[in-house]
C-alpha positions as CSV (number, residue, x, y, z in Angstrom):
1,M,0.0,0.0,0.0
2,R,1.4,3.4,-1.0
3,N,-0.1,6.8,-0.2
4,R,-1.6,8.6,-3.1
5,V,-0.2,12.1,-3.9
6,V,-2.1,15.0,-5.4
7,V,-1.2,18.5,-6.5
8,T,-3.3,21.2,-4.7
9,G,-1.3,24.4,-5.5
10,I,0.5,25.9,-8.4
11,G,2.9,28.9,-8.5
12,V,4.7,30.1,-11.5
13,I,6.9,33.1,-12.3
14,S,8.1,33.1,-15.9
15,P,9.0,35.2,-18.9
16,I,5.4,34.9,-20.0
17,G,3.6,35.6,-16.7
18,A,3.6,35.4,-13.0
19,S,0.2,34.0,-12.4
20,I,-1.6,30.8,-13.6
21,N,-3.9,32.8,-15.9
22,Q,-1.1,35.0,-17.3
23,F,1.0,31.9,-17.9
24,W,-1.7,29.8,-19.5
25,N,-3.2,32.6,-21.7
26,A,0.3,33.4,-23.1
27,I,0.9,29.7,-23.9
28,I,-2.5,29.3,-25.6
29,S,-2.0,32.5,-27.6
30,G,1.6,31.8,-28.5
31,S,2.9,35.0,-26.9
32,S,6.6,34.8,-26.6
33,G,8.6,36.0,-23.6
34,I,11.9,36.0,-25.6
35,S,13.4,39.5,-26.0
36,L,16.7,41.4,-26.0
37,I,18.6,40.8,-22.8
38,T,18.4,43.9,-20.5
39,S,19.8,42.7,-17.2
40,L,23.3,42.9,-18.5
41,D,25.2,44.6,-21.4
42,S,24.9,42.1,-24.3
43,S,26.3,44.4,-27.0
44,Q,29.6,42.5,-27.2
45,L,28.1,39.1,-26.7
46,P,27.2,36.6,-29.5
47,V,23.9,35.9,-27.7
48,K,21.7,38.9,-27.3
49,V,18.3,37.4,-26.5
50,G,16.8,35.3,-23.8
51,G,13.7,34.7,-21.6
52,E,13.9,37.3,-18.8
53,V,11.2,37.8,-16.2
54,K,10.0,41.3,-16.7
55,N,9.8,43.8,-13.8
56,T,6.1,44.1,-14.6
57,Y,5.7,40.4,-13.6
58,F,8.0,40.3,-10.6
59,D,9.1,42.7,-7.9
60,P,10.6,40.8,-5.0
61,N,9.1,43.4,-2.6
62,D,5.6,42.3,-3.6
63,F,6.4,38.6,-2.9
64,I,8.7,38.6,0.1
65,P,7.5,40.5,3.1
66,D,10.8,40.5,5.0
67,R,12.8,43.2,3.2
68,K,16.0,42.3,5.1
69,R,16.0,38.8,3.9
70,I,15.7,40.0,0.3
71,K,19.2,41.3,0.6
72,L,20.4,37.8,1.5
73,M,18.8,36.2,-1.5
74,S,20.1,35.8,-5.0
75,R,17.6,36.5,-7.8
76,C,17.2,32.8,-8.2
77,S,16.2,32.5,-4.5
78,Q,13.8,35.5,-4.9
79,L,12.1,33.8,-7.8
80,G,11.9,30.5,-6.0
81,V,10.4,32.0,-2.9
82,G,8.0,34.1,-5.0
83,A,6.7,31.0,-6.8
84,A,6.5,29.1,-3.5
85,R,4.3,31.9,-2.1
86,L,1.9,31.7,-5.1
87,A,1.7,27.9,-4.8
88,V,1.1,28.0,-1.0
89,E,-1.6,30.6,-1.4
90,D,-3.2,28.8,-4.3
91,S,-3.5,25.6,-2.2
92,D,-5.1,27.5,0.7
93,L,-2.6,25.6,2.8
94,L,-2.0,28.1,5.6
95,T,-5.7,28.5,6.6
96,H,-5.6,24.9,8.0
97,A,-3.9,23.4,11.0
98,L,-0.6,21.8,9.8
99,N,1.9,19.6,11.5
100,K,4.8,21.7,10.2
101,Q,7.3,18.9,11.0
102,K,5.5,16.9,8.2
103,V,5.7,19.7,5.7
104,G,8.9,20.1,3.7
105,V,10.5,21.9,0.7
106,Y,12.4,20.2,-2.2
107,M,13.7,22.5,-5.0
108,G,15.8,22.2,-8.1
109,S,18.4,24.9,-8.3
110,H,21.8,25.8,-9.7
111,L,24.9,27.3,-8.2
112,T,24.3,31.1,-8.6
113,M,27.0,32.8,-10.6
114,N,29.0,35.5,-8.9
115,D,28.3,39.2,-9.5
116,F,30.6,39.6,-12.4
117,D,30.6,43.4,-12.5
118,E,31.4,43.7,-8.8
119,L,34.2,41.0,-9.0
120,S,35.8,42.5,-12.1
121,K,36.0,46.0,-10.5
122,L,37.7,44.5,-7.5
123,M,40.2,42.6,-9.7
124,L,41.1,45.9,-11.3
125,K,42.1,47.2,-7.8
126,A,44.5,44.2,-7.6
127,K,46.4,44.9,-10.8
128,D,50.2,44.5,-10.8
129,T,51.9,47.9,-10.8
130,S,54.7,46.6,-12.9
131,N,52.4,45.0,-15.5
132,A,48.9,46.5,-15.8
133,K,47.7,43.5,-17.8
134,V,47.8,41.0,-14.9
135,A,46.5,40.9,-11.4
136,D,48.9,40.8,-8.4
137,S,47.8,37.6,-6.6
138,S,49.3,38.9,-3.3
139,K,46.8,41.8,-3.3
140,I,43.7,39.8,-4.1
141,F,43.0,38.6,-0.5
142,E,43.5,42.1,0.8
143,I,41.2,43.7,-1.8
144,L,38.5,41.0,-1.4
145,S,38.6,41.0,2.4
146,N,38.3,44.8,2.5
147,Y,35.7,45.4,-0.3
148,W,33.8,42.1,-1.0
149,N,30.4,41.8,0.6
150,P,30.5,38.8,3.0
151,M,26.8,38.2,2.4
152,N,27.6,37.1,-1.2
153,F,28.5,33.7,0.2
154,L,24.9,33.2,1.4
155,K,23.5,34.5,-1.9
156,D,25.5,32.0,-4.0
157,L,24.5,28.9,-2.1
158,P,22.4,26.6,-4.4
159,N,20.1,25.6,-1.5
160,G,18.9,29.2,-1.2
161,P,15.4,28.8,-2.8
162,A,14.5,25.7,-0.8
163,A,15.9,27.1,2.5
164,H,14.4,30.5,2.2
165,A,11.0,29.1,1.3
166,A,11.1,26.7,4.3
167,I,12.2,29.6,6.6
168,T,9.5,31.9,5.3
169,Y,6.7,29.5,6.2
170,E,8.4,27.8,9.2
171,F,8.1,24.4,7.5
172,Q,10.2,22.0,9.6
173,G,10.1,18.8,7.5
174,P,12.7,17.6,4.9
175,C,14.4,20.4,3.0
176,N,16.6,19.4,0.0
177,T,18.1,20.8,-3.2
178,Y,18.7,19.1,-6.5
179,A,21.5,20.8,-8.4
180,T,21.3,18.4,-11.3
181,S,21.1,20.7,-14.3
182,S,17.9,20.7,-16.3
183,T,16.4,17.7,-14.4
184,G,16.5,19.5,-11.0
185,A,12.8,20.4,-10.8
186,I,11.5,17.0,-11.9
187,Q,13.9,15.3,-9.5
188,A,12.8,17.6,-6.7
189,I,9.1,17.0,-7.4
190,G,9.6,13.3,-8.0
191,E,11.6,12.7,-4.7
192,A,9.0,14.8,-2.8
193,F,6.3,12.6,-4.3
194,K,8.2,9.5,-3.1
195,L,8.6,11.1,0.4
196,I,4.8,11.5,0.8
197,Q,4.1,8.1,-0.9
198,R,6.0,6.2,1.8
199,G,4.6,8.3,4.7
200,D,7.6,10.5,5.6
201,A,5.8,13.7,4.9
202,E,2.2,14.9,4.5
203,V,2.8,18.0,2.4
204,M,5.7,19.0,0.2
205,V,6.3,22.3,-1.5
206,A,8.4,21.3,-4.5
207,G,9.7,22.7,-7.8
208,G,12.6,24.6,-9.3
209,A,14.1,28.0,-9.7
210,N,16.7,29.5,-12.1
211,S,18.3,32.8,-13.0
212,N,21.5,32.2,-14.9
213,I,21.3,34.8,-17.6
214,C,24.8,36.1,-16.9
215,Y,28.1,36.5,-18.6
216,E,29.7,33.2,-17.3
217,K,26.8,31.0,-18.3
218,I,26.4,32.6,-21.7
219,V,30.1,32.3,-22.5
220,N,30.2,28.7,-21.3
221,L,27.3,27.5,-23.3
222,Y,28.4,29.5,-26.4
223,L,31.8,27.9,-26.3
224,L,30.1,24.5,-26.2
225,G,28.2,25.5,-29.3
226,L,24.8,25.0,-27.7
227,L,23.3,28.5,-27.8
228,Y,21.3,30.1,-30.6
229,T,23.4,33.0,-31.9
230,G,21.1,34.4,-34.6
231,K,19.3,37.7,-34.6
232,E,15.7,36.5,-34.4
233,Q,13.9,36.9,-31.1
234,A,10.5,35.3,-31.0
235,K,11.5,32.6,-33.5
236,A,14.9,31.8,-32.1
237,M,14.2,28.4,-30.5
238,R,12.5,25.8,-32.7
239,P,12.7,22.3,-31.2
240,F,12.3,19.4,-33.6
241,D,12.3,21.8,-36.5
242,I,14.8,21.0,-39.2
243,N,16.3,24.5,-38.9
244,R,16.8,24.4,-35.1
245,A,20.1,25.9,-34.2
246,G,20.5,25.8,-30.4
247,F,18.6,27.0,-27.4
248,L,18.2,30.2,-25.3
249,L,18.5,30.8,-21.6
250,G,15.5,31.7,-19.6
251,E,14.8,32.5,-16.0
252,G,11.9,31.9,-13.6
253,A,10.5,29.5,-11.1
254,G,7.7,26.9,-10.9
255,V,6.5,25.4,-7.6
256,V,3.7,23.0,-6.8
257,V,2.1,21.9,-3.5
258,L,2.0,18.1,-3.2
259,E,-0.3,16.5,-0.6
260,E,-1.1,13.0,0.7
261,L,-4.7,12.4,-0.6
262,R,-6.4,11.9,2.8
263,H,-4.8,15.1,4.1
264,T,-6.2,16.9,1.1
265,L,-9.7,15.5,1.4
266,K,-9.9,16.7,5.0
267,R,-9.3,20.2,3.7
268,K,-11.7,20.0,0.8
269,T,-9.5,22.0,-1.5
270,T,-8.9,22.0,-5.3
271,I,-7.0,19.1,-6.8
272,Y,-5.2,19.7,-10.1
273,G,-4.1,16.2,-10.7
274,E,-2.4,13.2,-9.2
275,I,1.3,12.3,-9.4
276,C,1.5,8.6,-10.0
277,G,5.0,7.7,-11.3
278,Y,8.6,8.9,-11.3
279,S,12.0,7.8,-12.4
280,A,15.5,9.2,-12.6
281,T,18.5,7.6,-14.3
282,T,22.0,8.5,-15.3
283,G,23.2,7.9,-18.9
284,Q,26.8,7.6,-19.9
285,N,27.2,11.0,-21.5
286,V,28.5,14.4,-20.4
287,L,27.4,16.8,-23.1
288,L,24.1,17.2,-24.9
289,E,25.6,16.2,-28.2
290,D,26.2,12.6,-27.0
291,L,22.9,11.9,-25.3
292,S,21.9,8.3,-25.0
293,S,18.5,7.6,-26.4
294,S,18.4,4.2,-24.6
295,S,18.9,5.9,-21.3
296,I,16.1,8.4,-21.9
297,A,13.9,5.5,-23.0
298,D,14.7,3.6,-19.8
299,T,13.7,6.6,-17.7
300,M,10.3,6.9,-19.3
301,R,9.8,3.1,-19.1
302,F,10.7,3.0,-15.4
303,A,8.3,6.0,-14.6
304,L,5.4,4.2,-16.4
305,E,6.2,1.0,-14.5
306,D,6.3,2.9,-11.2
307,A,2.8,4.4,-12.1
308,D,1.5,0.9,-13.2
309,I,0.4,2.6,-16.4
310,S,0.9,1.1,-19.9
311,Q,2.3,3.0,-22.8
312,E,-1.1,2.9,-24.6
313,E,-2.7,4.8,-21.7
314,V,-0.6,7.9,-22.1
315,D,-2.6,10.6,-23.8
316,Y,0.0,13.4,-24.0
317,L,3.8,13.7,-23.7
318,N,5.6,16.9,-22.7
319,A,8.9,16.7,-24.4
320,F,12.0,18.5,-23.1
321,G,12.9,19.8,-26.6
322,F,16.4,21.1,-26.2
323,S,16.4,22.5,-29.7
324,T,19.8,21.2,-30.7
325,Q,20.2,18.8,-33.6
326,S,21.4,15.7,-31.8
327,A,19.5,16.2,-28.5
328,D,16.1,16.4,-30.2
329,L,16.9,13.4,-32.4
330,A,17.9,11.4,-29.3
331,E,14.7,12.2,-27.5
332,T,12.7,11.3,-30.6
333,E,14.3,7.9,-30.9
334,A,13.7,7.3,-27.2
335,I,10.0,8.1,-27.5
336,K,9.7,5.8,-30.5
337,D,11.4,3.0,-28.6
338,V,9.1,3.3,-25.6
339,F,5.7,3.9,-27.3
340,Q,6.2,1.7,-30.4
341,T,2.9,1.7,-32.5
342,H,1.1,4.0,-30.0
343,V,3.5,6.8,-30.9
344,K,1.3,7.7,-33.9
345,N,-1.5,8.5,-31.4
346,L,0.6,10.4,-28.9
347,P,0.5,14.2,-29.2
348,I,3.7,15.9,-28.1
349,S,4.5,19.6,-27.4
350,T,6.9,21.8,-25.4
351,I,6.7,25.5,-24.4
352,K,10.5,26.3,-24.5
353,P,10.2,28.5,-27.6
354,L,8.2,30.9,-25.5
355,T,10.3,31.0,-22.4
356,G,13.8,29.7,-23.3
357,N,15.4,26.9,-21.3
358,L,14.9,27.6,-17.6
359,E,17.2,24.7,-16.8
360,S,16.6,23.7,-13.1
361,A,13.1,25.3,-13.3
362,S,12.1,23.9,-16.7
363,G,10.6,20.7,-15.4
364,A,8.3,22.5,-12.9
365,L,6.9,24.6,-15.6
366,D,6.4,21.6,-17.8
367,L,4.5,19.8,-15.0
368,I,2.3,22.9,-14.5
369,V,1.6,23.1,-18.2
370,S,0.6,19.4,-18.3
371,L,-1.7,19.8,-15.3
372,L,-3.4,22.7,-17.0
373,I,-3.7,20.7,-20.2
374,I,-5.5,17.9,-18.2
375,K,-7.7,20.5,-16.6
376,N,-8.7,22.3,-19.9
377,S,-8.6,19.3,-22.4
378,L,-6.5,21.5,-24.6
379,I,-2.9,21.0,-25.9
380,P,-1.0,24.1,-27.0
381,P,1.2,23.9,-30.1
382,I,5.0,24.0,-30.3
383,V,5.6,27.6,-31.4
384,N,8.1,28.0,-34.3
385,Y,7.7,24.3,-35.4
386,E,7.4,25.2,-39.1
387,Q,9.6,22.8,-41.1
388,P,9.5,19.3,-39.6
389,D,12.7,17.4,-39.4
390,P,11.9,14.1,-41.2
391,R,14.1,12.3,-38.7
392,C,11.9,13.6,-35.9
393,N,8.7,12.2,-37.3
394,L,6.4,12.3,-34.3
395,D,2.9,13.8,-33.7
396,F,4.1,17.2,-32.7
397,V,1.2,19.6,-32.1
398,S,1.8,22.6,-34.4
399,H,0.2,25.8,-35.7
400,K,-2.9,25.7,-33.5
401,V,-4.2,24.3,-30.2
402,R,-5.6,20.8,-30.2
403,Y,-8.6,19.9,-28.2
404,K,-8.2,16.5,-26.6
405,E,-9.2,14.9,-23.3
406,V,-6.0,14.0,-21.5
407,N,-6.2,11.6,-18.6
408,V,-2.5,10.6,-18.4
409,A,0.5,12.7,-19.3
410,L,4.3,12.0,-19.1
411,I,6.9,14.8,-18.6
412,N,10.5,14.4,-19.7
413,S,13.6,16.2,-18.5
414,F,17.3,15.6,-19.2
415,G,20.5,17.5,-19.3
416,F,24.2,17.6,-18.8
417,C,26.2,14.7,-17.4
418,G,23.6,12.1,-18.3
419,Q,20.9,13.2,-15.9
420,N,17.4,12.0,-16.9
421,A,14.1,12.2,-15.2
422,S,10.5,11.5,-16.1
423,L,7.2,12.1,-14.2
424,V,3.8,10.6,-14.8
425,I,0.6,12.4,-13.8
426,R,-3.1,11.6,-14.3
427,K,-6.5,13.3,-13.9
428,F,-7.9,12.9,-10.4
């Protein structure tokens, strides 16, 4: 006997909206959140566009009541706590008596990059007087210890989103962070699901946050040849299209409230859907360009087995859609391998062309989209999917929304260093 786990709250802060209605309406209308990067000077960068969360959508002062704590949070943590607040409020959780030792927080997150502008200015202070082109290493400690903000250490910790969310609501149950690249959110949600399923928690606030539109991240991914470097904005990312040429970075956060079913029924609150299967595996690859389709296929298979659901019962698949030539092909081959003849009846889509790749937050947004698809019986199309790649010959929803009753959905996430994760949900 395993506890049943349902989703009772949703919170999303994204390049296309910071509420359920904003987010869903933008997806249905195909409104892109991709634009010129404004949070840093991109004039000298090969990548000038991305999915930023606009100030009109998110002001941390509106989401985080403790102003002092805002100063201790990176933007990633601010976004994560903001989305957690929306999810907790949506679930009506705090109006009921809770055993807070049975309420925890699991989040996917990345190591926050340092403040490059601040660091570069300090490095200039440490220049060698005999050679202005290099830094004098003997001066670096003196300069940093006198001028560097010691609170930056707290800001940079990857466990910031989970820890700050738990502190905000005084949740005293398990608190964990999954710094596993693009699979972070699905792993956080999947492991939170398992925690409730085996009775170690009653409620879990779970999801992912990311804000890595910064010089270091852009340069790293550009040198790996993974980022789109063209001039188009709204049509930059085009997963599974024959003209796909890399992905764009996005920022944001997605959080859901997971509850043990009997705990939920006592509260008589809204149920968006049920989590019923989860799997995470590690493939033998480091970069996206050598993804193992067999490893991705195994992950989907194991998730379906965990849910005790057959391939033929899946009504919709939310693909990861990296938008690189080899990664999309590997995912396509894995889907064919798992679903066999049913693949021709399996509609597939992804929202990344609208938001960019939110990495450790992507899976949470994909879960939220899938829950809304189940609720509305409506599948949004893949924006920018205009010229199908004949090698990726699946039923990708394109051009317009597709009306279809969806009872079971599968969500894929995979990323660097062979991390794979899949989640299975169904209508409650």
